[in-house]
C-alpha positions as CSV (number, residue, x, y, z in Angstrom):
1,X,13.2,19.1,-4.6
2,X,13.3,21.6,-7.8
3,X,11.3,19.1,-9.8
4,X,8.9,18.7,-7.2
5,X,8.2,22.3,-7.3
6,X,8.4,22.6,-10.8
7,X,6.1,20.0,-11.6
8,X,3.8,22.0,-9.8
9,X,3.8,25.1,-11.1
10,X,3.6,23.7,-14.5
11,X,-0.2,22.0,-12.8
12,X,-1.1,25.3,-11.1
13,X,-0.5,26.7,-15.2
14,X,-3.3,23.8,-16.6
15,X,-5.7,24.4,-13.7
16,X,-5.6,28.4,-13.1
17,X,-8.5,30.7,-14.1
18,X,-11.0,27.6,-13.7
19,X,-14.6,29.2,-13.2
20,X,-15.7,28.6,-9.8
21,X,-19.7,28.0,-11.2
22,X,-22.3,26.5,-9.4
23,X,-25.1,24.4,-10.6
24,X,-28.0,24.3,-9.0
25,X,-29.7,21.6,-11.0
26,X,-27.2,19.3,-10.9
27,X,-27.7,16.2,-9.0
28,X,-24.9,15.1,-6.2
29,X,-23.3,11.6,-7.7
30,X,-23.1,8.6,-6.1
31,X,-20.2,8.0,-3.8
32,X,-18.5,5.4,-5.9
33,X,-18.3,7.8,-8.3
34,X,-16.4,10.5,-6.3
35,X,-13.8,7.3,-5.1
36,X,-11.7,6.2,-8.7
37,X,-11.1,2.4,-7.2
38,X,-13.9,0.9,-7.3
39,X,-13.3,-2.7,-7.3
40,X,-12.3,-2.0,-3.8
41,X,-16.1,-2.0,-2.8
42,X,-17.7,-3.4,-5.5
43,X,-16.1,-6.9,-5.6
44,X,-13.9,-7.3,-2.7
45,X,-17.2,-8.1,-0.5
46,X,-15.6,-12.2,0.0
47,X,-12.7,-10.7,1.4
48,X,-11.3,-8.8,4.0
49,X,-10.6,-5.0,3.7
50,X,-9.3,-3.2,6.8
51,X,-9.3,0.9,6.2
52,X,-6.8,2.5,8.2
53,X,-9.1,5.4,10.1
54,X,-7.7,9.2,9.7
55,X,-7.1,9.1,13.9
56,X,-4.7,7.0,12.9
57,X,-3.2,8.1,10.1
58,X,-2.3,11.6,12.0
59,X,-0.5,9.2,15.0
60,X,1.7,7.9,12.2
61,X,4.9,9.0,11.3
62,X,4.8,9.9,7.9
63,X,6.0,6.4,6.0
64,X,4.1,3.5,4.8
65,X,5.9,1.5,6.7
66,X,5.1,2.9,10.6
67,X,1.8,2.8,10.2
68,X,1.2,-0.8,8.3
69,X,3.3,-2.3,11.3
70,X,0.9,-1.5,13.8
71,X,-2.3,-1.4,11.7
72,X,-2.0,-4.6,10.1
73,X,-0.8,-8.5,9.7
74,X,1.9,-7.7,6.9
75,X,5.9,-8.4,7.8
76,X,8.3,-5.6,7.1
77,X,12.4,-6.4,6.5
78,X,13.2,-2.8,6.7
79,X,16.8,-2.1,6.4
80,X,17.2,0.1,9.3
81,X,15.0,3.0,9.9
82,X,14.0,5.2,6.9
83,X,15.6,2.6,4.6
84,X,14.9,0.5,2.4
85,X,11.4,-1.6,3.4
86,X,10.0,-4.2,1.7
87,X,6.8,-6.8,2.5
88,X,5.3,-10.2,3.4
89,X,1.7,-10.5,3.3
90,X,0.8,-14.1,4.4
91,X,3.9,-16.0,3.9
92,X,4.6,-14.3,0.7
93,X,7.2,-12.8,-1.4
94,X,7.4,-8.4,-1.9
95,X,6.9,-8.8,-5.0
96,X,3.3,-10.5,-4.3
97,X,2.0,-8.2,-2.7
98,X,0.4,-4.9,-4.9
99,X,0.1,-1.6,-4.1
100,X,-2.3,0.5,-5.8
101,X,-2.7,3.9,-5.8
102,X,-5.8,5.3,-6.7
103,X,-6.8,1.6,-8.8
104,X,-3.5,1.3,-10.4
105,X,-1.0,-1.8,-9.9
106,X,2.0,0.6,-8.7
107,X,4.6,-1.6,-8.4
108,X,8.3,-1.1,-10.0
109,X,8.5,-2.7,-13.4
110,X,12.5,-3.3,-12.5
111,X,12.3,-5.7,-9.2
112,X,8.3,-5.8,-9.1
113,X,7.8,-4.1,-5.3
114,X,7.3,-0.9,-3.8
115,X,9.9,0.1,-1.2
116,X,7.1,1.3,1.5
117,X,9.6,4.0,2.5
118,X,9.0,6.1,-0.7
119,X,4.9,6.5,0.2
120,X,4.4,9.5,2.0
121,X,0.8,8.8,3.7
122,X,0.2,12.5,4.5
123,X,-0.7,12.6,0.6
124,X,-3.1,9.9,0.6
125,X,-7.0,10.5,2.2
126,X,-7.7,6.9,2.4
127,X,-5.9,3.5,2.7
128,X,-7.0,0.1,2.7
129,X,-5.2,-3.2,3.1
130,X,-7.5,-5.4,1.2
131,X,-6.3,-9.7,2.0
132,X,-5.8,-12.5,-0.5
133,X,-5.3,-12.7,-3.5
134,X,-6.6,-10.2,-6.3
135,X,-4.6,-10.2,-9.8
136,X,-8.0,-10.4,-11.7
137,X,-8.6,-7.1,-10.2
138,X,-5.1,-5.6,-9.8
139,X,-2.9,-7.8,-11.8
140,X,0.6,-8.7,-11.3
141,X,1.9,-9.1,-7.8
142,X,-1.5,-9.3,-5.5
143,X,-1.1,-13.0,-4.4
144,X,-0.7,-12.4,-0.8
145,X,-2.4,-9.5,-0.6
146,X,-2.6,-5.3,-1.6
147,X,-2.5,-1.9,-0.1
148,X,-4.7,1.0,-1.6
149,X,-3.7,4.5,-1.4
150,X,-6.5,6.5,-2.4
151,X,-7.8,10.3,-2.9
152,X,-11.7,11.4,-2.1
153,X,-13.4,13.8,-4.5
154,X,-15.7,15.5,-2.2
155,X,-18.4,18.3,-2.9
156,X,-20.3,21.4,-1.3
157,X,-17.6,22.0,2.0
158,X,-16.3,24.8,0.1
159,X,-12.2,25.9,1.1
160,X,-10.9,23.3,3.7
161,X,-7.6,23.8,4.5
162,X,-5.6,21.2,7.0
163,X,-1.7,22.4,8.7
164,X,0.5,19.3,10.4
165,X,3.6,19.6,11.4
166,X,5.5,17.0,13.7
167,X,9.0,17.0,15.1
168,X,10.9,14.4,17.5
169,X,13.9,12.3,18.0
170,X,17.0,12.5,15.6
171,X,16.1,15.6,13.8
172,X,12.9,14.1,12.0
173,X,10.6,16.8,10.8
174,X,7.5,16.0,9.0
175,X,5.3,18.4,7.5
176,X,2.4,18.2,5.3
177,X,0.0,21.2,4.1
178,X,-3.2,19.8,2.3
179,X,-5.7,22.7,0.7
180,X,-9.3,22.3,-1.0
181,X,-12.2,23.7,-2.9
182,X,-15.4,22.1,-3.8
183,X,-18.9,23.1,-4.7
184,X,-21.8,21.3,-6.4
185,X,-19.7,20.9,-9.6
186,X,-16.2,21.3,-9.1
187,X,-13.9,19.6,-6.3
188,X,-9.8,20.8,-6.3
189,X,-7.6,19.4,-3.8
190,X,-3.6,19.9,-3.0
191,X,-1.3,18.7,-0.9
192,X,2.0,19.0,0.3
193,X,4.7,16.8,2.5
194,X,8.0,17.2,3.2
195,X,10.0,14.8,5.7
196,X,13.8,15.2,6.6
197,X,15.5,13.1,9.5
198,X,19.3,12.5,11.1
199,X,18.6,9.5,11.1
200,X,21.8,9.8,13.5
201,X,20.4,7.2,16.7
202,X,22.1,5.5,18.8
203,X,22.0,1.5,19.1
204,X,20.6,-0.1,22.4
205,X,22.6,-1.3,24.8
206,X,25.6,-0.7,22.2
207,X,28.0,2.6,22.1
208,X,27.3,2.3,18.4
209,X,25.4,4.5,16.5
210,X,23.5,4.7,13.4
211,X,26.3,5.8,10.4
212,X,25.1,7.7,7.3
213,X,21.7,6.9,7.6
214,X,19.8,10.7,7.0
215,X,16.6,11.3,4.5
216,X,14.7,13.9,3.2
217,X,11.8,13.4,0.9
218,X,8.6,15.7,-0.5
219,X,5.7,14.7,-2.0
220,X,2.6,16.3,-4.2
221,X,-0.4,15.1,-5.2
222,X,-3.5,17.1,-7.4
223,X,-6.5,15.9,-7.9
224,X,-9.0,17.5,-9.5
225,X,-13.3,16.3,-10.7
226,X,-15.6,18.4,-12.5
227,X,-19.3,17.2,-13.3
228,X,-19.9,17.6,-17.2
229,X,-23.3,17.0,-16.3
230,X,-25.4,14.9,-13.9
231,X,-24.7,11.9,-15.6
232,X,-21.4,12.9,-16.7
233,X,-18.0,13.1,-14.1
234,X,-14.1,14.2,-15.4
235,X,-11.5,13.2,-13.0
236,X,-7.7,13.6,-13.0
237,X,-5.1,12.8,-10.2
238,X,-1.8,13.2,-9.7
239,X,1.3,12.2,-7.0
240,X,4.7,13.0,-7.3
241,X,7.3,11.9,-5.0
242,X,11.0,12.7,-4.9
243,X,13.3,11.5,-1.9
244,X,16.9,11.6,-1.2
245,X,18.5,8.3,1.3
246,X,21.8,7.8,2.3
247,X,22.0,3.3,3.1
248,X,23.5,3.3,6.7
249,X,26.2,1.5,7.3
250,X,26.8,-2.3,9.1
251,X,31.0,-0.9,9.6
252,X,32.4,2.7,9.9
253,X,34.8,1.3,7.4
254,X,32.1,1.1,4.8
255,X,32.0,3.3,1.6
256,X,29.1,5.7,2.1
257,X,26.4,5.5,-0.6
258,X,22.9,7.2,-1.3
259,X,20.1,6.4,-3.5
260,X,17.9,9.3,-5.7
261,X,14.4,8.3,-6.5
262,X,12.0,10.1,-8.3
263,X,8.0,9.0,-9.2
264,X,5.4,10.4,-10.8
265,X,2.0,9.0,-11.5
266,X,-1.3,10.7,-13.2
267,X,-4.6,9.6,-14.1
268,X,-7.3,11.2,-15.9
269,X,-10.5,9.4,-15.9
270,X,-14.2,9.8,-17.3
271,X,-17.2,8.5,-15.9
272,X,-20.2,8.3,-17.9
273,X,-23.9,6.6,-17.1
274,X,-26.7,5.9,-18.7
275,X,-29.7,3.8,-18.8
276,X,-28.4,1.2,-16.1
277,X,-25.0,1.2,-17.8
278,X,-21.8,2.6,-16.6
279,X,-18.7,3.7,-18.7
280,X,-15.4,4.4,-17.3
281,X,-12.3,5.6,-19.3
282,X,-8.8,5.7,-17.5
283,X,-5.8,6.9,-19.2
284,X,-2.7,7.0,-16.6
285,X,1.3,7.1,-17.4
286,X,3.6,6.0,-14.4
287,X,7.1,6.6,-14.1
288,X,10.1,5.4,-12.0
289,X,13.4,6.9,-11.6
290,X,16.7,6.2,-9.8
291,X,20.0,6.7,-9.5
292,X,22.5,4.5,-7.3
293,X,25.9,6.5,-5.9
294,X,28.2,3.8,-5.2
295,X,30.6,6.5,-3.2
296,X,28.3,9.8,-2.0
297,X,32.1,11.6,-2.4
298,X,31.7,10.3,-6.5
299,X,29.4,11.6,-8.8
300,X,29.0,8.6,-10.5
301,X,25.8,6.2,-10.6
302,X,24.0,3.6,-11.8
303,X,20.1,4.4,-12.9
304,X,17.3,2.2,-13.5
305,X,13.6,4.6,-15.6
306,X,10.6,3.0,-16.6
307,X,7.7,5.1,-18.5
308,X,4.0,3.3,-18.6
309,X,1.1,4.3,-20.4
310,X,-1.9,2.6,-18.9
311,X,-5.5,2.8,-21.0
312,X,-8.4,1.1,-19.4
313,X,-12.0,0.7,-20.8
314,X,-15.1,-0.3,-18.7
315,X,-18.7,-1.0,-19.2
316,X,-20.9,-2.4,-16.1
317,X,-24.7,-2.6,-16.7
318,X,-27.2,-2.7,-13.3
319,X,-29.4,-5.8,-14.7
320,X,-30.8,-5.8,-11.8
321,X,-31.2,-4.3,-8.4
322,X,-28.7,-7.1,-6.7
323,X,-27.0,-8.1,-10.0
324,X,-24.3,-6.0,-12.0
325,X,-22.3,-8.0,-15.0
326,X,-19.0,-5.4,-16.0
327,X,-16.2,-5.9,-19.1
328,X,-12.7,-4.2,-18.9
329,X,-10.3,-4.1,-22.0
330,X,-6.9,-2.6,-21.2
331,X,-3.3,-2.0,-22.5
332,X,0.1,-1.3,-20.7
333,X,2.9,-0.5,-22.6
334,X,6.5,0.1,-20.9
335,X,9.6,1.1,-21.7
336,X,12.2,0.7,-19.6
337,X,16.0,0.8,-19.1
338,X,18.9,1.2,-16.9
339,X,23.2,0.5,-17.0
340,X,21.8,-3.0,-16.6
341,X,19.4,-3.2,-18.7
342,X,19.0,-2.4,-22.5
343,X,16.5,0.1,-24.3
344,X,13.4,-2.8,-23.6
345,X,9.5,-2.6,-24.7
346,X,6.6,-5.1,-24.0
347,X,2.9,-4.6,-23.9
348,X,0.5,-6.5,-22.6
349,X,-3.7,-5.9,-23.4
350,X,-5.9,-8.3,-20.6
351,X,-10.0,-8.5,-20.7
352,X,-11.4,-9.2,-17.6
353,X,-15.1,-10.1,-17.3
354,X,-17.1,-9.8,-14.0
355,X,-20.5,-10.6,-12.2
356,X,-21.7,-10.6,-8.6
357,X,-25.5,-11.1,-7.7
358,X,-27.3,-11.5,-4.3
359,X,-30.3,-13.7,-3.6
360,X,-31.8,-13.0,-0.4
361,X,-29.4,-14.4,2.2
362,X,-27.1,-15.4,-0.7
363,X,-24.6,-13.3,-2.2
364,X,-21.6,-14.5,-4.8
365,X,-19.4,-12.7,-7.3
366,X,-17.3,-14.3,-10.5
367,X,-14.6,-12.5,-11.9
368,X,-12.2,-14.2,-15.3
369,X,-9.2,-12.5,-16.7
370,X,-6.7,-13.3,-19.6
371,X,-3.4,-11.1,-21.1
372,X,-2.0,-11.6,-24.2
373,X,2.1,-10.1,-24.5
374,X,4.9,-11.5,-26.6
375,X,7.6,-11.4,-23.8
376,X,5.6,-14.8,-21.9
377,X,2.5,-17.3,-21.4
378,X,-0.4,-16.1,-20.0
379,X,-2.5,-18.2,-17.9
380,X,-6.4,-17.9,-17.3
381,X,-7.1,-16.0,-14.1
382,X,-10.1,-16.8,-12.0
383,X,-11.7,-15.3,-8.8
384,X,-15.1,-16.9,-7.3
385,X,-16.6,-15.8,-3.9
386,X,-19.9,-16.9,-1.8
387,X,-21.6,-14.8,1.0
388,X,-23.6,-16.6,3.0
389,X,-25.5,-14.2,6.1
390,X,-26.9,-16.7,8.7
391,X,-28.8,-13.3,10.5
392,X,-27.9,-9.5,10.6
393,X,-24.8,-10.0,13.2
394,X,-23.1,-13.4,11.2
395,X,-21.6,-13.5,7.6
396,X,-19.7,-16.3,6.3
397,X,-17.2,-16.2,3.6
398,X,-15.6,-18.2,0.6
399,X,-13.4,-17.7,-1.9
400,X,-11.2,-19.2,-4.3
401,X,-8.4,-17.7,-7.0
402,X,-6.1,-18.2,-8.8
403,X,-3.5,-15.3,-9.1
404,X,0.1,-14.7,-10.6
405,X,3.2,-12.4,-10.6
406,X,5.0,-11.7,-14.4
407,X,8.4,-11.4,-14.5
408,X,10.1,-8.2,-13.5
409,X,12.7,-5.9,-15.9
410,X,15.6,-7.4,-14.5
411,X,14.2,-11.0,-14.8
412,X,13.8,-10.6,-18.2
413,X,16.1,-8.3,-19.6
414,X,19.6,-7.7,-16.6
415,X,22.5,-7.7,-19.1
416,X,24.5,-11.0,-19.2
417,X,21.9,-12.6,-16.7
418,X,18.6,-12.6,-18.3
419,X,15.9,-15.7,-18.8
420,X,13.4,-14.1,-21.6
421,X,11.9,-17.7,-20.9
422,X,10.2,-17.5,-17.8
423,X,6.7,-18.4,-16.9
424,X,4.8,-16.0,-14.8
425,X,4.6,-17.3,-11.2
426,X,1.4,-19.0,-10.5
427,X,-1.3,-19.1,-7.2
428,X,-4.6,-21.0,-6.2
429,X,-5.6,-19.4,-3.0
430,X,-8.6,-21.0,-0.8
431,X,-10.5,-18.8,2.5
432,X,-12.7,-18.7,4.2
433,X,-13.5,-16.7,6.9
434,X,-16.5,-15.7,9.9
435,X,-17.6,-12.2,10.6
436,X,-19.5,-11.6,13.9
437,X,-21.2,-8.0,14.9
438,X,-22.2,-7.6,18.7
439,X,-23.4,-3.9,20.3
440,X,-20.2,-2.1,20.4
441,X,-17.8,-4.5,18.5
442,X,-16.7,-7.1,15.8
443,X,-15.1,-10.4,15.9
444,X,-13.8,-12.2,12.5
445,X,-11.7,-15.2,12.0
446,X,-10.3,-15.9,8.7
447,X,-8.5,-19.0,7.3
448,X,-6.0,-19.3,4.8
449,X,-4.0,-21.6,2.4
450,X,-2.0,-20.5,-1.2
451,X,-0.1,-23.0,-3.3
452,X,2.5,-21.3,-5.1
453,X,4.5,-22.6,-8.2
454,X,6.9,-21.8,-11.0
455,X,8.5,-19.4,-8.3
456,X,11.1,-17.3,-10.0
457,X,14.5,-17.0,-8.1
458,X,17.5,-16.1,-8.8
459,X,20.0,-19.0,-8.4
460,X,24.1,-19.4,-9.2
461,X,24.9,-20.1,-12.9
462,X,28.9,-20.9,-13.8
463,X,30.0,-17.9,-12.3
464,X,27.3,-16.1,-12.9
465,X,23.4,-15.8,-11.3
466,X,19.8,-16.4,-13.5
467,X,16.3,-16.3,-12.5
468,X,14.6,-19.3,-13.1
469,X,11.2,-21.0,-12.1
470,X,11.7,-22.9,-9.6
471,X,10.4,-23.0,-6.1
472,X,7.1,-24.5,-5.1
473,X,5.7,-22.6,-1.8
474,X,2.6,-23.7,-0.1
475,X,1.4,-20.9,2.2
476,X,-1.6,-21.2,4.8
477,X,-2.6,-20.0,8.2
478,X,-5.1,-18.1,10.4
479,X,-6.0,-14.3,10.8
480,X,-8.6,-13.6,14.1
481,X,-9.6,-9.6,14.6
482,X,-11.7,-8.7,17.9
483,X,-12.7,-4.7,18.4
484,X,-14.7,-2.9,20.5
485,X,-16.2,0.7,21.5
486,X,-17.9,1.2,24.3
487,X,-19.1,5.4,25.1
488,X,-20.4,6.2,28.2
489,X,-21.4,9.8,28.7
490,X,-18.5,12.2,27.5
491,X,-16.7,8.6,27.8
492,X,-15.1,6.8,24.7
493,X,-12.8,3.4,24.9
494,X,-11.9,1.8,22.0
495,X,-10.1,-1.2,21.9
496,X,-8.9,-4.2,18.8
497,X,-6.6,-7.2,19.6
498,X,-5.3,-8.6,16.3
499,X,-3.4,-12.3,15.9
500,X,-2.2,-14.0,12.9
501,X,-0.2,-17.2,12.3
502,X,1.3,-17.9,9.0
503,X,3.2,-21.5,8.0
504,X,5.2,-20.8,4.8
505,X,6.8,-23.8,3.3
506,X,9.3,-24.7,0.2
507,X,8.0,-27.8,-0.9
508,X,11.4,-29.4,-1.6
509,X,13.1,-28.4,1.3
510,X,10.8,-28.6,3.5
511,X,11.4,-25.1,5.6
512,X,9.7,-22.1,6.2
513,X,10.8,-19.0,4.1
514,X,13.5,-17.0,5.5
515,X,11.9,-13.4,6.7
516,X,8.3,-14.8,7.4
517,X,7.3,-15.7,11.0
518,X,4.7,-18.1,12.0
519,X,3.4,-15.6,14.6
520,X,2.2,-11.5,14.3
521,X,0.3,-9.7,16.8
522,X,-1.0,-6.0,17.5
523,X,-4.2,-4.5,18.3
524,X,-4.5,-0.7,20.7
525,X,-6.5,0.3,23.5
526,X,-7.6,4.2,23.5
527,X,-9.6,6.4,26.0
528,X,-11.1,9.6,25.2
529,X,-12.7,12.2,27.7
530,X,-13.8,15.1,25.6
531,X,-11.0,16.6,23.9
532,X,-8.7,14.6,25.5
533,X,-7.5,11.5,24.3
534,X,-4.2,8.7,25.1
535,X,-4.1,5.4,23.3
536,X,-1.1,2.3,24.0
537,X,0.3,-0.1,20.8
538,X,1.5,-2.8,20.6
539,X,2.5,-5.3,18.0
540,X,4.8,-8.3,18.7
541,X,6.7,-9.7,15.7
542,X,8.2,-13.4,16.2
543,X,11.3,-14.5,15.0
544,X,12.3,-15.2,11.7
545,X,15.4,-17.2,9.8
546,X,17.6,-16.1,8.0
547,X,18.5,-18.6,6.2
548,X,16.8,-21.0,3.9
549,X,18.0,-24.2,5.7
550,X,16.6,-22.9,9.1
551,X,19.2,-23.0,10.9
552,X,18.1,-22.0,14.4
553,X,21.7,-20.5,15.3
554,X,20.7,-18.1,12.4
555,X,17.6,-16.0,13.1
556,X,16.5,-12.5,14.2
557,X,14.6,-12.8,17.6
558,X,11.4,-11.9,18.3
559,X,10.1,-8.7,19.7
560,X,7.5,-6.6,21.6
561,X,7.4,-2.4,20.6
562,X,4.6,-0.1,22.6
563,X,4.3,2.8,22.0
564,X,2.1,5.7,23.5
565,X,0.8,8.6,23.0
566,X,-1.7,11.8,24.5
567,X,-3.8,14.5,22.4
568,X,-5.8,16.8,22.9
569,X,-8.3,19.1,21.1
570,X,-9.3,23.2,21.3
571,X,-11.0,25.1,19.7
572,X,-14.4,25.0,17.7
573,X,-14.8,21.1,16.9
574,X,-11.4,20.7,17.9
575,X,-9.8,21.9,14.7
576,X,-6.2,22.1,16.7
577,X,-4.8,18.9,18.5
578,X,-1.8,18.0,19.3
579,X,-0.2,15.5,20.7
580,X,3.0,13.9,22.5
581,X,4.0,10.0,21.3
582,X,7.1,7.7,22.5
583,X,8.0,5.3,20.6
584,X,9.0,1.9,22.1
585,X,8.8,2.8,25.3
586,X,10.4,-0.3,26.5
587,X,13.3,0.4,24.3
588,X,13.6,-2.4,23.3
589,X,16.8,-3.3,21.4
590,X,15.1,-5.2,17.4
591,X,16.0,-5.7,14.0
592,X,13.5,-6.5,12.0
593,X,16.4,-7.6,9.0
594,X,19.8,-9.3,10.4
595,X,22.5,-6.5,11.8
596,X,20.1,-3.8,11.4
597,X,19.2,-2.5,13.8
598,X,16.5,-0.4,14.6
599,X,15.7,3.4,17.6
600,X,15.5,2.5,21.0
601,X,13.1,4.8,23.0
602,X,12.4,8.0,20.9
603,X,9.9,10.7,21.2
604,X,8.1,13.5,19.1
605,X,5.3,16.1,18.9
606,X,3.1,16.9,16.5
607,X,-0.1,19.4,15.8
608,X,-2.7,18.7,13.3
609,X,-4.9,22.1,12.2
610,X,-7.9,21.8,10.4
611,X,-9.1,25.0,9.2
């Protein structure tokens, strides 16, 4: 907590005193300039990108796990509420799902994945889910899909503030304050969030309770944009997360443990427009640090720390109205060390070429990427997407790509077990999708196939464990989505239903991968009358195997979860919103990881105030 406020003080000292000048003749830049993750909109036209609405984020708990579990086809392995949470996207592993912060991949350098309970959603303006391969655009790990956390700059809005407070069962407190100011030349926005919980819920159908489960975290973000001229734009993004979690016990006799995270992300970006060109320079500095206390009564701990410096230059040229070419050069230098890892450095240099063009009803996009590093041989990556518009309401999409995941620091440098000769995992992916729009709604269906080779697994090696390239996995499936909205005078109705089927099979054993459900479905129903809103959320998760031999005696059972909520808005434009929510309303006894039980029915009350 102290580190967060020290960090905030430094930022305020740097930016205090900037004059609030205006320039009447300054033209508003396009929206694409205000959003730094330009790939998401400009080179993802032939793949599914779902944006979570602000109303969805307000109704959710603060963790990224909670909001995505009820609003995406991603399966989450959560070791109890608020504990370590990892994702399985389209039948892949947690390391094959990328998390992208304002265009920068932030998966851990140590284990190659993101703990979704260390991401507080209150610090972001938009959260997007991009399905399918994206390694050409977003680097290592973007095989199953990617999650995008974006901050957006707004201009000419004056002062704006938002205060959010939520209190619920297990003494769970969720606070967030966001403040911003913008004129026609400058935009400044900052947000501070705090989440804490005793997390001492009782297990359903049991006299036991969640022991040693308390957690708290504080996060801060800042976004600053300044127009140097009508053709030049400077932006700065910053995020810091400070968290402390006690790890839940499976038995009262176990020794209590805890884990501390401290992560920072900073990025400076400069956009320049001249003629048909767009020049973009990014410089980012990313740090991650953790401490694991094997006994909370002791000051002894193990640790890991990594620091990454990223430089990226992009030059795009609009050849014609419907034709765009872009080249990218980037360098990432990482320095990491830990209790079981001697200090090591690695530098990755990459180059990409991107092209898109529309010809009447036909559109295509093509990308290439090659990386160079001394640590491993990197393959040539590609992506090709085709789109055909039958008419204004019916569109066909095709996409093929080659993706990859690099060995992590743990894989390459773990003392006594590392394997410096590992190759990156590689993946060939194909998908076809059909989108149909109709009055007040839409329907989409996507079929996908993913062939993954050289998967890295830690296997017994004498008395030790060692990572090797061994597995060959084929994953394929189907995703469907139906949305409908209808307004009748003062009445608003909304409905969405989603279903995914996933087969993810080890080609040697012909068995389903562990913790990959065949079935997942989710949806919601909403009704609004003037200032009053009610809604119902549901998610179904099929059973998963917990052993690689798919022994039916060792599974995590399927489960349905249901949430219900009520909201009422007050004031002009409903600037005050109060809400009441009941989660797991059926009091279902469930778990997403074997023997890690989740809460039964629980309640929360929240206030969202815009002023």
